[in-house]
C-alpha positions in Angstrom: 21.1 12.8 21.5 19.3 15.9 20.1 16.5 14.8 18.2 13.6 16.0 15.9 11.3 14.6 13.4 11.1 15.8 9.7 10.8 15.5 6.3 13.7 16.6 3.6 12.6 19.0 1.1 13.8 19.9 -2.5 14.0 23.9 -3.3 14.3 24.1 -6.8 15.3 28.1 -6.7 17.7 27.7 -4.3 20.7 29.5 -6.1 18.4 31.9 -7.9 17.0 33.0 -4.1 19.8 32.8 -2.6 21.2 35.6 -5.5 18.1 37.8 -6.0 17.8 38.3 -1.8 21.8 38.7 -1.7 21.2 42.3 -1.9 18.9 42.9 1.1 20.6 40.9 3.6 23.5 38.8 4.7 22.8 35.5 6.0 23.4 31.8 7.0 22.1 29.9 4.7 21.0 26.1 5.2 22.7 23.7 3.1 20.4 22.3 0.3 20.9 18.8 1.4 19.9 20.0 5.3 16.6 21.1 4.1 13.7 19.6 5.7 10.3 20.4 7.1 10.4 19.9 11.1 7.3 18.2 12.4 8.3 17.8 15.9 11.8 18.6 17.9 12.4 16.5 20.7 15.0 17.8 22.4 17.9 16.0 23.9 17.0 12.4 24.7 18.2 9.2 25.3 15.3 6.8 24.8 15.8 6.3 20.4 14.3 2.3 21.0 11.1 3.5 22.9 10.7 6.8 20.1 11.1 4.7 17.3 8.4 1.8 18.9 5.9 4.7 19.5 6.2 6.0 15.9 6.0 3.1 14.0 2.1 3.9 13.1 3.5 6.5 11.2 4.7 4.1 8.2 1.0 3.0 7.8 -0.3 6.7 7.3 -0.7 7.7 3.5 1.2 10.6 2.4 2.0 12.6 -0.9 4.6 15.1 -1.4 3.7 18.5 -0.1 4.5 21.3 -2.2 6.5 24.3 -1.3 4.9 27.8 -2.4 6.0 31.3 -1.2 7.8 32.9 1.5 8.0 34.9 4.6 10.3 35.9 7.8 10.3 35.4 11.3 10.8 38.0 13.9 10.0 41.0 15.1 10.8 44.2 14.7 13.7 43.2 12.3 13.4 39.0 10.7 16.2 37.1 11.9 15.4 33.7 9.5 14.0 33.6 6.4 12.1 30.5 5.4 9.7 28.9 2.2 6.1 28.0 2.7 4.1 24.5 2.7 1.1 24.4 4.3 -1.8 22.5 4.3 -4.5 21.0 6.4 -2.8 17.7 5.8 0.0 19.1 7.7 -1.7 20.6 10.4 -3.4 16.4 10.8 -0.2 15.1 10.5 1.6 17.3 13.0 -1.4 16.8 15.2 -0.9 13.1 14.7 2.6 12.6 15.7 2.5 14.7 18.5 -0.6 12.8 20.1 1.7 9.6 19.2 4.4 10.6 21.2 2.3 12.4 23.8 3.5 15.6 23.0 1.3 18.9 23.6 2.8 21.4 21.7 3.2 24.8 23.3 2.4 26.9 20.1 0.5 27.4 16.6 2.5 24.8 14.3 3.7 26.8 11.5 5.1 24.7 8.9 8.3 25.9 6.8 11.4 25.1 5.1 14.7 27.6 7.1 16.6 28.8 4.3 18.3 31.0 6.1 19.3 32.8 9.7 19.6 36.6 9.0 22.5 38.0 10.3 22.4 41.9 9.1 19.7 43.9 7.2 20.9 45.5 4.6 17.9 46.9 3.0 14.2 46.6 3.0 12.0 45.2 0.6 12.7 42.2 -0.4 9.6 40.9 0.9 7.9 42.9 -2.9 10.6 41.5 -4.6 9.4 40.7 -8.2 10.7 37.3 -9.4 9.9 34.3 -11.0 10.5 32.1 -8.2 8.0 34.4 -6.2 4.6 32.9 -7.9 5.8 29.7 -8.8 6.3 26.1 -7.1 9.3 26.3 -5.2 10.2 22.6 -4.6 8.3 19.7 -2.3 8.5 17.9 1.0 9.1 14.2 0.6 6.5 12.7 2.5 9.0 10.2 4.5 9.7 11.3 7.5 12.8 10.6 9.7 13.7 10.3 13.0 17.2 13.0 12.7 19.9 12.9 15.7 21.2 16.9 15.3 25.1 17.3 16.1 26.0 20.7 15.8 29.2 21.8 15.1 31.1 25.5 14.4 30.6 24.6 11.1 26.7 23.9 11.1 24.5 21.5 12.2 24.9 17.5 11.2 22.1 15.9 10.5 21.9 12.1 11.2 19.3 9.8 10.0 17.8 7.3 12.6 14.6 5.7 11.3 12.1 6.4 8.3 8.9 6.2 8.9 
């Protein structure tokens, strides 16, 4: 099974963001029900029972919803992924705690984000400087619940199946 740990996100400005950025790039937008913050990608694993046992202490950790504000892109020189930001000391500490529970050593710094779209083609530049109400407003929240999720890749897009809630 292809697994990852994530918290689902609600983006209140989803339709406005998608509409306002349409002139700037063609993209495959993530369906609102699939928006999430990935805490740790685990890859192909068949030890689900062992993973859930190792992650049980997560249920004891107090958590609050995280605010989503701001946006960015990954990819140089041309962006290939558009995301929304959520960052705080709490996200980094929780990410490190999860990795520690599983005996993982993250290879790169944790960059908490919610993928909104995979950019297929840039039509024009300047979206980074767009002026819309949603640019300076809280955009939504990340649910404090963490799930072990199976990801089934299909031609129509991924299907996410929550296995366990922590």
